[in-house]
Backbone as a chain_set.jsonl record, in Angstrom:
{"seq": "MSKYKCIIFDCDGVLVDSETISNQVLVEMANELGAAIDLDYALRHFKGDSIQNCHDKISELVTQALPQGFIANFRERSFDSFKKNIKAVEGIQEVLDQLSIPFCVASSGPENKIRLNLELTGLLPYFENKIFSCHEIEKWKPDPAVFLWAAKTMGFTPQECVVIEDSVTGVTAAKRGGFDVFGFTAHDYNNELEGKATVTFKTMPEVLNLLR", "coords": {"N": [[61.067, -2.618, -59.464], [59.918, -0.695, -56.827], [57.349, 1.805, -56.777], [57.129, 3.189, -54.518], [58.915, 4.797, -51.878], [59.021, 4.745, -49.201], [57.489, 3.283, -46.319], [54.702, 3.708, -44.258], [53.569, 2.433, -41.39], [50.54, 1.808, -39.668], [49.952, 1.125, -36.175], [48.256, -0.397, -34.203], [46.54, -3.31, -34.844], [47.79, -3.59, -37.252], [50.623, -3.847, -37.012], [50.71, -4.953, -34.451], [48.55, -7.209, -32.75], [46.349, -5.821, -31.309], [43.864, -4.628, -31.205], [41.577, -6.207, -30.567], [42.122, -6.798, -27.908], [42.262, -4.258, -26.578], [39.728, -3.288, -27.17], [38.139, -5.174, -25.909], [38.646, -4.574, -23.246], [37.496, -2.015, -23.171], [34.822, -2.761, -23.584], [34.316, -4.217, -21.221], [34.641, -2.192, -19.301], [32.698, -0.354, -20.105], [30.406, -1.902, -19.801], [30.412, -2.335, -17.067], [29.367, 0.007, -16.283], [26.863, -0.202, -17.16], [26.346, -0.438, -19.935], [25.859, -2.621, -21.675], [27.063, -3.819, -24.072], [28.832, -5.694, -26.667], [31.882, -7.349, -27.81], [31.854, -7.364, -30.589], [30.264, -5.15, -31.179], [31.932, -3.135, -30.143], [34.226, -3.349, -31.794], [33.138, -2.56, -34.175], [32.354, 0.081, -33.658], [34.344, 1.444, -32.208], [36.899, 0.862, -33.131], [40.056, 1.961, -34.259], [39.63, 4.526, -33.466], [40.23, 7.525, -31.486], [40.982, 7.417, -27.954], [39.615, 9.332, -26.542], [37.389, 9.894, -28.187], [36.169, 7.366, -28.056], [35.556, 7.299, -25.346], [33.65, 9.374, -25.294], [31.658, 8.259, -26.893], [30.931, 6.036, -25.36], [29.918, 7.34, -23.147], [27.504, 8.16, -24.111], [26.103, 5.841, -24.188], [25.488, 5.068, -21.662], [23.711, 5.794, -18.591], [24.723, 7.178, -16.463], [27.25, 9.627, -15.502], [30.533, 9.275, -16.859], [33.243, 7.971, -14.89], [35.716, 10.147, -13.397], [38.431, 9.331, -13.788], [38.369, 7.668, -16.041], [39.727, 7.307, -18.565], [42.424, 7.098, -17.799], [42.227, 4.832, -16.202], [41.433, 3.009, -18.155], [43.809, 2.949, -19.699], [45.574, 1.757, -17.86], [44.361, -0.757, -17.364], [44.228, -1.825, -19.963], [46.958, -1.915, -20.655], [47.858, -3.815, -18.821], [46.502, -6.031, -19.823], [47.601, -6.191, -22.397], [50.197, -6.995, -21.73], [49.804, -9.608, -21.009], [48.535, -10.789, -23.216], [49.188, -9.817, -25.815], [50.115, -10.128, -29.26], [52.263, -10.243, -32.13], [51.106, -9.164, -35.346], [50.236, -11.713, -37.567], [52.798, -12.804, -39.687], [54.032, -10.327, -39.964], [56.662, -9.871, -39.064], [58.256, -11.278, -40.856], [57.749, -9.825, -43.152], [58.855, -7.302, -42.475], [61.523, -8.052, -42.245], [62.167, -8.468, -44.886], [61.903, -6.087, -46.223], [63.232, -3.556, -48.289], [63.207, -0.877, -48.34], [62.963, 2.265, -46.515], [61.029, 2.408, -43.448], [58.399, 3.231, -41.072], [56.45, 3.865, -38.061], [53.201, 5.135, -37.479], [50.904, 6.213, -35.25], [47.725, 6.458, -33.495], [47.871, 6.045, -30.82], [49.395, 6.769, -27.552], [52.964, 7.345, -27.174], [54.19, 5.699, -25.245], [52.5, 3.507, -25.137], [52.679, 2.499, -27.762], [55.404, 1.817, -27.828], [55.511, -0.081, -25.737], [53.878, -2.185, -26.755], [55.197, -2.846, -29.122], [57.606, -3.65, -28.051], [56.837, -5.859, -26.442], [56.145, -7.652, -28.431], [58.446, -8.098, -29.773], [59.084, -6.385, -31.84], [60.11, -3.856, -31.546], [62.912, -3.179, -32.052], [62.917, -2.793, -34.831], [61.737, -0.352, -35.187], [62.902, 1.664, -33.729], [63.51, 5.032, -32.955], [61.813, 5.744, -34.992], [59.144, 6.267, -34.523], [55.976, 7.637, -34.534], [53.63, 9.491, -32.905], [50.25, 10.454, -32.556], [49.689, 11.811, -30.223], [51.893, 13.362, -29.707], [51.696, 15.551, -31.38], [49.188, 16.327, -30.953], [47.068, 15.959, -32.73], [44.641, 14.046, -34.245], [43.927, 11.099, -36.2], [40.964, 11.182, -38.184], [42.506, 13.329, -39.192], [45.24, 14.106, -41.254], [47.701, 14.747, -40.144], [49.634, 13.277, -38.578], [50.663, 11.405, -40.365], [51.729, 13.064, -42.328], [53.706, 14.36, -40.876], [55.323, 12.146, -40.225], [56.165, 11.303, -42.802], [57.594, 13.58, -43.692], [59.63, 13.767, -41.744], [60.947, 11.368, -42.231], [61.922, 11.981, -44.657], [60.553, 12.135, -47.107], [58.039, 12.773, -49.669], [54.4, 12.808, -49.501], [53.507, 11.472, -51.798], [55.54, 9.728, -52.346], [55.341, 7.832, -50.459], [53.714, 4.972, -48.933], [50.883, 4.213, -46.999], [49.97, 1.889, -44.475], [47.08, 0.603, -43.294], [44.318, -0.329, -41.103], [41.853, 0.595, -40.439], [38.875, 2.546, -41.096], [39.046, 5.177, -40.273], [41.833, 5.618, -40.229], [42.505, 5.085, -42.916], [41.078, 7.12, -44.162], [42.432, 9.35, -43.132], [44.98, 9.013, -44.295], [44.382, 9.223, -47.046], [43.426, 11.846, -47.138], [45.778, 13.163, -46.697], [47.092, 12.862, -49.04], [48.261, 10.443, -49.6], [48.864, 7.152, -50.975], [47.124, 4.261, -49.868], [47.255, 1.121, -48.376], [44.802, -1.134, -47.522], [44.419, -3.198, -44.804], [42.692, -6.079, -44.362], [42.193, -8.159, -42.557], [40.783, -8.002, -40.18], [38.543, -6.631, -40.92], [35.638, -6.201, -40.196], [33.194, -5.183, -41.109], [33.514, -4.995, -43.778], [34.511, -2.523, -44.768], [36.695, -1.263, -45.918], [37.215, -1.813, -48.58], [37.218, -0.197, -51.665], [37.594, 2.223, -50.393], [40.277, 2.293, -49.526], [43.398, 2.436, -51.396], [44.243, -0.042, -52.412], [43.206, -3.288, -51.224], [44.169, -5.853, -48.872], [44.526, -9.156, -47.499], [46.238, -10.873, -46.02], [49.326, -10.452, -44.3], [51.859, -11.044, -45.685], [51.197, -10.475, -48.347], [51.706, -7.825, -48.782], [54.311, -7.494, -49.7], [54.173, -8.245, -52.391], [52.422, -6.289, -53.326], [53.974, -4.043, -53.202], [55.701, -4.264, -55.278]], "CA": [[61.369, -1.454, -58.619], [58.67, -0.148, -56.283], [57.163, 3.259, -56.945], [57.164, 3.765, -53.18], [60.252, 4.899, -51.298], [58.901, 4.662, -47.739], [56.227, 2.704, -45.846], [54.258, 4.161, -42.941], [52.654, 1.451, -40.814], [49.76, 2.017, -38.452], [50.419, 0.137, -35.195], [47.22, -1.306, -33.686], [45.838, -4.067, -35.874], [48.649, -3.74, -38.441], [51.862, -4.442, -36.504], [50.386, -5.77, -33.276], [47.143, -7.631, -32.712], [45.931, -5.195, -30.049], [42.506, -4.066, -31.264], [40.647, -7.06, -29.819], [42.452, -6.684, -26.484], [41.857, -2.955, -26.04], [38.275, -3.162, -27.272], [37.543, -6.018, -24.861], [38.727, -3.782, -22.008], [36.457, -0.983, -23.287], [33.529, -3.438, -23.387], [34.166, -4.523, -19.79], [34.485, -0.942, -18.558], [31.39, 0.214, -20.467], [29.353, -2.755, -19.227], [30.404, -2.092, -15.612], [28.547, 1.214, -16.09], [25.511, -0.504, -17.624], [26.184, -0.221, -21.388], [25.351, -3.844, -22.327], [27.584, -3.997, -25.433], [29.758, -6.822, -26.78], [33.112, -7.065, -28.553], [31.484, -7.079, -31.977], [29.814, -3.741, -31.175], [33.109, -2.283, -29.915], [35.084, -3.353, -32.984], [32.443, -1.796, -35.226], [32.164, 1.495, -33.323], [35.493, 2.084, -31.555], [38.176, 0.505, -33.752], [40.76, 3.003, -34.992], [39.266, 5.851, -32.962], [40.995, 7.981, -30.316], [40.339, 7.003, -26.707], [38.669, 10.39, -26.166], [36.148, 9.643, -28.938], [35.543, 6.164, -27.478], [35.014, 7.782, -24.065], [32.435, 10.147, -25.569], [30.639, 7.336, -27.404], [30.462, 5.222, -24.229], [29.11, 8.201, -22.273], [26.153, 8.228, -24.692], [25.456, 4.53, -24.028], [25.165, 4.834, -20.244], [22.876, 6.861, -18.014], [25.497, 7.959, -15.485], [28.478, 10.268, -16.018], [31.709, 8.404, -16.765], [34.116, 8.382, -13.786], [36.765, 11.116, -13.714], [39.669, 8.708, -14.262], [38.014, 6.581, -16.969], [40.775, 7.08, -19.585], [43.622, 6.607, -17.093], [41.905, 3.46, -15.801], [41.495, 2.218, -19.389], [45.229, 2.749, -20.04], [46.151, 0.808, -16.912], [43.79, -2.087, -17.577], [44.613, -2.348, -21.288], [48.393, -2.238, -20.602], [47.951, -5.112, -18.12], [46.028, -7.068, -20.741], [48.619, -6.329, -23.454], [51.349, -7.741, -21.202], [49.444, -11.034, -20.963], [47.872, -11.338, -24.412], [49.529, -9.205, -27.111], [50.938, -10.872, -30.227], [52.501, -9.536, -33.392], [50.228, -9.587, -36.439], [50.84, -12.86, -38.253], [53.532, -12.535, -40.923], [54.617, -8.983, -40.058], [58.117, -9.883, -38.876], [58.844, -11.728, -42.128], [57.647, -8.679, -44.068], [59.853, -6.3, -42.066], [62.857, -8.589, -42.558], [62.415, -8.472, -46.334], [61.76, -4.755, -46.819], [64.5, -2.925, -48.672], [63.022, 0.577, -48.296], [62.724, 2.727, -45.141], [59.662, 2.33, -42.935], [58.207, 3.778, -39.73], [55.104, 3.617, -37.537], [52.45, 6.339, -37.113], [49.753, 5.658, -34.535], [46.911, 7.333, -32.644], [48.163, 5.764, -29.411], [50.545, 7.469, -26.976], [54.218, 6.656, -27.503], [54.509, 4.617, -24.29], [51.709, 2.329, -25.534], [53.279, 1.97, -28.996], [56.68, 1.179, -27.462], [55.219, -1.274, -24.941], [53.364, -3.272, -27.589], [56.265, -3.279, -30.041], [58.595, -4.371, -27.246], [56.265, -7.149, -26.03], [56.053, -8.541, -29.595], [59.77, -8.228, -30.391], [59.191, -5.562, -33.049], [60.641, -2.524, -31.249], [64.174, -2.858, -32.739], [62.67, -2.369, -36.217], [61.122, 0.982, -35.237], [63.571, 2.607, -32.832], [63.676, 6.38, -33.56], [60.914, 5.901, -36.148], [57.804, 6.16, -33.946], [55.26, 8.911, -34.603], [52.37, 9.383, -32.167], [49.314, 11.591, -32.627], [49.731, 12.539, -28.958], [53.002, 14.327, -29.757], [51.285, 16.763, -32.114], [47.807, 16.592, -30.53], [46.137, 15.907, -33.869], [44.309, 12.627, -34.366], [43.255, 10.621, -37.405], [41.246, 11.256, -39.628], [43.425, 14.392, -39.596], [46.427, 13.434, -41.803], [48.916, 15.376, -39.615], [50.665, 12.336, -38.107], [51.292, 10.809, -41.552], [52.53, 14.116, -42.974], [54.875, 14.528, -39.998], [56.168, 10.961, -40.403], [56.772, 11.349, -44.141], [58.573, 14.676, -43.738], [60.766, 13.393, -40.898], [61.657, 10.285, -42.92], [62.566, 12.594, -45.82], [59.812, 11.818, -48.332], [56.742, 13.416, -49.901], [53.299, 11.836, -49.403], [53.413, 10.686, -53.035], [56.602, 8.71, -52.352], [55.079, 6.902, -49.356], [52.439, 4.262, -48.857], [50.443, 3.979, -45.623], [49.275, 0.61, -44.288], [46.067, 0.884, -42.277], [43.256, -1.343, -40.997], [40.588, 1.215, -40.028], [38.358, 3.589, -41.984], [39.592, 6.451, -39.777], [43.21, 5.712, -40.695], [42.496, 5.166, -44.384], [40.617, 8.482, -44.477], [43.543, 10.268, -42.809], [46.027, 8.854, -45.312], [43.892, 9.779, -48.322], [43.378, 13.307, -46.986], [47.151, 13.667, -46.747], [47.646, 12.659, -50.373], [48.996, 9.176, -49.633], [48.25, 5.869, -51.294], [46.975, 3.503, -48.625], [46.882, -0.291, -48.482], [43.891, -1.478, -46.433], [44.596, -4.566, -44.296], [41.298, -6.457, -44.087], [42.065, -9.378, -41.734], [39.736, -7.77, -39.171], [37.61, -5.621, -41.466], [34.396, -6.938, -39.934], [32.052, -4.659, -41.863], [33.923, -4.848, -45.168], [34.445, -1.078, -44.988], [37.895, -0.692, -46.552], [37.113, -2.003, -50.038], [36.702, 1.004, -52.317], [38.129, 3.42, -49.729], [41.734, 2.192, -49.629], [43.907, 2.333, -52.77], [44.017, -1.479, -52.629], [43.053, -4.006, -49.961], [44.835, -7.162, -48.813], [43.998, -9.911, -46.351], [47.315, -11.447, -45.2], [50.455, -9.527, -44.3], [52.874, -11.264, -46.729], [50.775, -9.897, -49.632], [52.277, -6.47, -48.907], [55.548, -7.549, -50.493], [53.775, -8.25, -53.81], [51.795, -5.003, -53.653], [55.028, -3.038, -53.284], [56.529, -4.467, -56.468]], "C": [[60.047, -0.832, -58.141], [58.57, 1.349, -56.555], [57.211, 3.966, -55.59], [58.585, 3.748, -52.617], [60.227, 4.758, -49.778], [57.53, 4.085, -47.381], [55.926, 3.243, -44.45], [53.21, 3.174, -42.43], [51.83, 2.084, -39.69], [50.236, 0.949, -37.468], [49.338, -0.876, -34.816], [46.465, -1.984, -34.815], [46.644, -4.277, -37.14], [49.984, -4.379, -38.048], [51.577, -5.393, -35.342], [48.882, -6.036, -33.229], [46.515, -7.132, -31.405], [44.482, -4.742, -30.037], [41.513, -4.889, -30.439], [40.86, -6.893, -28.326], [41.924, -5.369, -25.92], [40.338, -2.771, -26.107], [37.551, -4.028, -26.247], [37.564, -5.285, -23.523], [37.662, -2.68, -22.023], [35.063, -1.57, -23.044], [33.295, -3.683, -21.899], [33.899, -3.251, -18.984], [33.125, -0.287, -18.837], [30.263, -0.577, -19.8], [29.282, -2.636, -17.706], [29.535, -0.873, -15.282], [27.141, 1.044, -16.686], [25.274, -0.382, -19.125], [25.573, -1.415, -22.127], [25.755, -3.929, -23.802], [28.494, -5.221, -25.455], [30.953, -6.422, -27.653], [32.819, -6.69, -30.006], [31.056, -5.608, -32.119], [31.031, -2.814, -31.074], [33.989, -2.209, -31.159], [34.45, -2.563, -34.131], [32.458, -0.295, -34.938], [33.4, 2.211, -32.771], [36.815, 1.89, -32.29], [38.779, 1.674, -34.532], [40.495, 4.408, -34.491], [40.154, 6.23, -31.783], [40.24, 7.564, -29.058], [39.343, 8.07, -26.247], [37.328, 10.21, -26.893], [35.408, 8.42, -28.399], [34.868, 6.516, -26.154], [33.671, 8.485, -24.297], [31.301, 9.248, -26.07], [30.057, 6.485, -26.27], [29.56, 6.053, -23.313], [27.672, 8.344, -22.801], [25.379, 6.911, -24.502], [24.971, 4.296, -22.6], [24.424, 6.038, -19.666], [23.664, 7.739, -17.045], [26.701, 8.621, -16.161], [29.636, 9.288, -15.868], [32.62, 8.898, -15.64], [35.25, 9.281, -14.281], [37.989, 10.461, -14.356], [39.453, 7.607, -15.291], [39.158, 6.274, -17.943], [42.046, 6.539, -18.94], [43.433, 5.145, -16.671], [41.961, 2.522, -17.012], [42.945, 1.927, -19.767], [45.836, 1.666, -19.156], [45.661, -0.615, -17.184], [44.197, -2.677, -18.926], [46.096, -2.712, -21.31], [48.597, -3.584, -19.909], [47.56, -6.254, -19.05], [47.012, -7.279, -21.894], [49.757, -7.23, -22.969], [51.07, -9.238, -21.171], [49.115, -11.606, -22.343], [48.389, -10.871, -25.771], [50.392, -10.134, -27.973], [51.186, -9.96, -31.427], [51.477, -10.025, -34.415], [50.956, -10.667, -37.235], [51.525, -12.436, -39.553], [54.264, -11.202, -40.962], [56.141, -9.007, -39.93], [58.834, -10.308, -40.157], [58.823, -10.59, -43.152], [58.731, -7.658, -43.746], [61.27, -6.755, -42.409], [63.198, -8.483, -44.041], [62.328, -7.092, -46.986], [63.126, -4.138, -47.115], [64.387, -1.404, -48.695], [62.726, 0.995, -46.851], [61.256, 2.583, -44.737], [59.617, 2.88, -41.515], [56.803, 3.424, -39.26], [54.48, 4.949, -37.128], [51.114, 5.908, -36.528], [49.014, 6.716, -33.72], [47.254, 7.16, -31.168], [49.309, 6.613, -28.884], [51.823, 6.659, -27.182], [54.524, 5.522, -26.528], [53.719, 3.351, -24.603], [52.309, 1.686, -26.784], [54.55, 1.194, -28.644], [56.451, -0.114, -26.683], [54.82, -2.443, -25.849], [54.388, -3.748, -28.608], [57.323, -4.076, -29.284], [58.095, -5.767, -26.883], [56.238, -8.153, -27.186], [57.384, -8.693, -30.335], [59.986, -7.349, -31.612], [59.865, -4.204, -32.808], [61.963, -2.217, -31.971], [63.989, -2.377, -34.189], [62.26, -0.886, -36.298], [61.766, 2.003, -34.305], [63.854, 3.911, -33.576], [62.807, 6.602, -34.805], [59.457, 5.729, -35.708], [57.153, 7.542, -33.934], [53.879, 8.739, -33.968], [51.538, 10.651, -32.324], [49.373, 12.444, -31.362], [50.826, 13.605, -28.954], [52.568, 15.638, -30.392], [49.831, 17.157, -31.802], [46.842, 16.775, -31.704], [45.908, 14.429, -34.166], [43.685, 12.314, -35.727], [41.74, 10.779, -37.198], [42.004, 12.497, -40.116], [44.716, 13.717, -40.087], [47.746, 13.858, -41.16], [50.006, 14.377, -39.23], [51.386, 11.676, -39.285], [52.188, 11.825, -42.264], [53.821, 14.359, -42.191], [55.852, 13.36, -40.183], [56.899, 11.007, -41.741], [57.882, 12.396, -44.197], [59.833, 14.322, -42.943], [61.609, 12.302, -41.561], [62.328, 10.791, -44.204], [61.867, 12.361, -47.147], [58.536, 12.651, -48.448], [55.64, 12.368, -49.721], [53.217, 10.928, -50.628], [54.462, 9.575, -53.11], [56.364, 7.621, -51.304], [53.8, 6.106, -49.592], [52.143, 4.014, -47.376], [49.737, 2.627, -45.559], [48.374, 0.742, -43.067], [45.031, -0.235, -42.235], [41.924, -0.75, -40.565], [40.178, 2.289, -41.027], [38.938, 4.948, -41.585], [41.005, 6.665, -40.305], [43.321, 5.847, -42.199], [42.093, 6.573, -44.818], [41.726, 9.498, -44.239], [44.614, 10.222, -43.888], [45.612, 9.493, -46.636], [43.861, 11.312, -48.276], [44.772, 13.929, -47.076], [47.807, 13.491, -48.105], [48.452, 11.378, -50.531], [48.182, 8.081, -50.321], [48.154, 5.091, -49.986], [46.523, 2.077, -48.935], [46.012, -0.63, -47.271], [44.012, -2.942, -46.053], [43.253, -5.048, -43.744], [41.118, -7.701, -43.213], [40.959, -9.226, -40.69], [38.768, -6.683, -39.629], [36.195, -6.201, -41.413], [33.212, -6.462, -40.77], [32.353, -4.481, -43.341], [33.888, -3.365, -45.598], [35.599, -0.531, -45.831], [37.893, -0.804, -48.077], [36.522, -0.743, -50.665], [37.169, 2.302, -51.669], [39.652, 3.437, -49.806], [42.14, 2.102, -51.105], [43.785, 0.89, -53.258], [43.793, -2.108, -51.259], [43.783, -5.345, -50.045], [44.477, -7.833, -47.501], [45.091, -10.504, -45.45], [48.572, -10.608, -45.373], [51.499, -9.792, -45.39], [52.502, -10.695, -48.111], [51.363, -8.498, -49.858], [53.493, -6.478, -49.812], [55.24, -7.545, -51.982], [53.191, -6.902, -54.227], [52.839, -3.901, -53.833], [55.814, -3.128, -54.585], [56.057, -3.593, -57.613]], "O": [[59.179, -0.492, -58.945], [59.572, 2.064, -56.563], [57.32, 5.19, -55.524], [59.351, 2.813, -52.848], [61.276, 4.663, -49.141], [56.536, 4.361, -48.052], [56.788, 3.235, -43.572], [52.106, 3.09, -42.968], [52.37, 2.813, -38.858], [50.859, -0.03, -37.878], [49.483, -2.071, -35.076], [45.831, -1.325, -35.639], [46.244, -5.05, -38.011], [50.424, -5.34, -38.678], [52.132, -6.489, -35.266], [48.067, -5.198, -33.616], [46.194, -7.92, -30.515], [43.924, -4.496, -28.968], [40.703, -4.33, -29.699], [39.898, -6.85, -27.559], [41.223, -5.359, -24.908], [39.738, -2.175, -25.213], [36.477, -3.664, -25.769], [36.606, -5.367, -22.753], [37.003, -2.438, -21.013], [34.229, -0.954, -22.38], [32.218, -3.396, -21.375], [33.044, -3.233, -18.099], [32.486, 0.258, -17.937], [29.296, -0.003, -19.3], [28.215, -2.815, -17.118], [29.035, -0.732, -14.166], [26.343, 1.981, -16.721], [24.13, -0.237, -19.557], [24.846, -1.23, -23.103], [24.903, -4.09, -24.676], [28.885, -5.731, -24.405], [31.019, -5.304, -28.165], [33.463, -5.808, -30.574], [31.446, -4.924, -33.065], [31.147, -1.839, -31.817], [34.445, -1.13, -31.536], [35.151, -1.973, -34.953], [32.561, 0.513, -35.862], [33.498, 3.435, -32.853], [37.751, 2.666, -32.096], [38.109, 2.296, -35.356], [41.054, 5.374, -35.01], [40.759, 5.363, -31.153], [39.023, 7.38, -29.082], [38.332, 7.742, -25.626], [36.264, 10.356, -26.29], [34.181, 8.423, -28.294], [33.749, 6.082, -25.881], [32.692, 8.229, -23.597], [30.138, 9.446, -25.721], [28.851, 6.243, -26.221], [28.573, 5.552, -22.774], [26.746, 8.614, -22.036], [24.156, 6.875, -24.64], [24.137, 3.422, -22.36], [24.507, 7.15, -20.189], [23.32, 8.901, -16.831], [27.114, 8.224, -17.25], [29.718, 8.559, -14.88], [32.762, 10.106, -15.448], [35.683, 9.185, -15.429], [38.522, 10.966, -15.344], [40.277, 6.699, -15.4], [39.519, 5.112, -18.126], [42.674, 5.625, -19.474], [44.353, 4.333, -16.769], [42.461, 1.4, -16.923], [43.281, 0.795, -20.115], [46.525, 0.769, -19.642], [46.453, -1.556, -17.227], [44.475, -3.872, -19.031], [46.468, -3.716, -21.918], [49.408, -4.398, -20.351], [48.199, -7.306, -19.065], [47.234, -8.412, -22.322], [50.221, -8.109, -23.695], [51.99, -10.046, -21.293], [49.387, -12.777, -22.609], [48.056, -11.479, -26.788], [51.276, -10.828, -27.473], [50.421, -9.035, -31.696], [51.033, -11.172, -34.352], [52.143, -10.542, -37.535], [50.916, -11.794, -40.408], [55.039, -10.955, -41.886], [56.833, -8.25, -40.61], [59.886, -9.767, -40.5], [59.769, -10.42, -43.922], [59.444, -7.202, -44.64], [62.11, -5.951, -42.811], [64.37, -8.416, -44.412], [62.642, -6.942, -48.166], [64.045, -4.196, -46.298], [65.351, -0.714, -49.028], [62.287, 0.171, -46.049], [60.361, 2.63, -45.581], [60.641, 2.985, -40.84], [56.052, 2.761, -39.976], [55.136, 5.789, -36.512], [50.29, 5.31, -37.22], [49.588, 7.725, -33.311], [46.958, 8.036, -30.355], [50.11, 7.125, -29.666], [51.774, 5.44, -27.344], [55.06, 4.49, -26.933], [54.203, 2.244, -24.365], [52.433, 0.463, -26.854], [54.75, 0.067, -29.097], [57.113, -1.121, -26.934], [55.354, -3.546, -25.729], [54.439, -4.937, -28.922], [57.869, -5.051, -29.801], [58.833, -6.745, -27.001], [56.302, -9.361, -26.96], [57.449, -9.331, -31.386], [60.958, -7.535, -32.345], [60.159, -3.482, -33.762], [62.132, -1.101, -32.462], [64.824, -1.634, -34.705], [62.416, -0.248, -37.339], [61.226, 3.093, -34.115], [64.374, 3.896, -34.691], [63.04, 7.534, -35.574], [58.646, 5.133, -36.417], [57.711, 8.496, -33.392], [53.064, 7.943, -34.436], [52.05, 11.767, -32.237], [49.138, 13.652, -31.412], [50.703, 14.627, -28.278], [53.02, 16.711, -29.989], [49.316, 18.158, -32.3], [45.942, 17.614, -31.678], [46.857, 13.66, -34.319], [43.008, 13.151, -36.324], [41.272, 10.519, -36.09], [42.133, 12.7, -41.323], [45.238, 12.839, -39.4], [48.806, 13.39, -41.574], [51.179, 14.604, -39.523], [52.587, 11.418, -39.21], [53.27, 11.484, -42.742], [54.89, 14.541, -42.774], [57.062, 13.566, -40.286], [58.107, 10.779, -41.804], [58.977, 12.125, -44.691], [60.953, 14.545, -43.402], [62.836, 12.313, -41.464], [63.191, 10.118, -44.768], [62.506, 12.385, -48.198], [58.022, 13.167, -47.455], [55.914, 11.169, -49.781], [52.893, 9.747, -50.507], [54.295, 8.603, -53.846], [57.08, 6.622, -51.258], [52.923, 6.519, -50.352], [53.031, 3.655, -46.603], [48.998, 2.261, -46.473], [48.846, 0.962, -41.951], [44.877, -0.991, -43.194], [40.962, -1.486, -40.346], [41.018, 2.867, -41.717], [39.279, 5.765, -42.441], [41.342, 7.753, -40.772], [44.13, 6.626, -42.703], [42.692, 7.146, -45.728], [41.934, 10.401, -45.05], [45.097, 11.259, -44.341], [46.39, 10.21, -47.265], [44.222, 11.983, -49.243], [44.922, 15.082, -47.482], [48.944, 13.917, -48.309], [49.229, 11.237, -51.474], [46.952, 8.083, -50.255], [48.999, 5.241, -49.103], [45.548, 1.857, -49.654], [46.43, -0.438, -46.129], [43.745, -3.827, -46.866], [42.74, -4.49, -42.775], [40.015, -8.242, -43.132], [40.28, -10.195, -40.352], [38.244, -5.918, -38.82], [35.635, -6.627, -42.423], [32.327, -7.251, -41.1], [31.56, -3.894, -44.077], [33.323, -3.011, -46.632], [35.485, 0.556, -46.398], [38.496, 0.014, -48.771], [35.46, -0.275, -50.254], [37.148, 3.358, -52.301], [40.25, 4.468, -50.114], [41.329, 1.739, -51.956], [43.295, 0.628, -54.356], [44.155, -1.518, -50.241], [43.988, -5.896, -51.127], [44.164, -7.168, -46.514], [44.89, -10.625, -44.242], [48.85, -10.112, -46.465], [51.994, -8.831, -45.98], [53.378, -10.46, -48.943], [51.497, -8.052, -50.998], [53.681, -5.558, -50.609], [55.957, -6.916, -52.761], [53.431, -6.43, -55.338], [52.596, -2.929, -54.549], [56.514, -2.186, -54.957], [56.637, -3.631, -58.699]]}, "num_chains": 1, "name": "protein.A"}
C-alpha cells in the first residue's frame, strides 16, 4: 500500500518530451539576435523556467533590446514545432494505465500549451479536468502555489501527495510546499536533482516501484 494518495505530474519533460523542442526554438530566436548559444546551453540555463525568465536571460546575452512580441512569437513557433515533433515521454502511458490512485498535472506553461501537447501525444484523456497552470494563479515555480492549488483541488494535503519533476526549479517548488518529490533524471544534464529530490529515477516505469 503506497503512502501516497495522489500524484502531481509536471508536464514538460515528465509527461511530454517538449523541453528539447521549446529550448531549440529559444536557441534559434536568441541566435537570430546574435546570442551565439546552443541547445546544451539552453537546457542548462532555461529548462524548467518561466518564459518571462528565459526572455530576461536572453536579453542579457544580446546587445539589442528583444522585440516587443518576442514571447508571442516564441509561443507561435514552439507550438508549430510541437505539432511536428512532440512525443510522449517513453513509458508514461503504461505508468498512467497502471496507477490506482488519483493524479493530475501542474505546469508552468499556459493551459492551451499543456492541452495541446497532451492532445498531440494522446495523453489528454488522462488529465481532463485535472490540469493546473501557473498562468491561472500568476505564480510560477519555484513558488509552490501551483502544487498547493492542485493538491487542495484534488482533495489531499501536501503530505499525502508526491510530485514528479525533472527540473531544479520544480523540485524546489515542491519541497517548499511540503511535498515529497521524485526527480526524473532522463534529461538531468548537470546531475542537479540528486540530493535535492526526495529520490531520483531514470526511466518512467520505475515510478511504479517507488510508489509501493
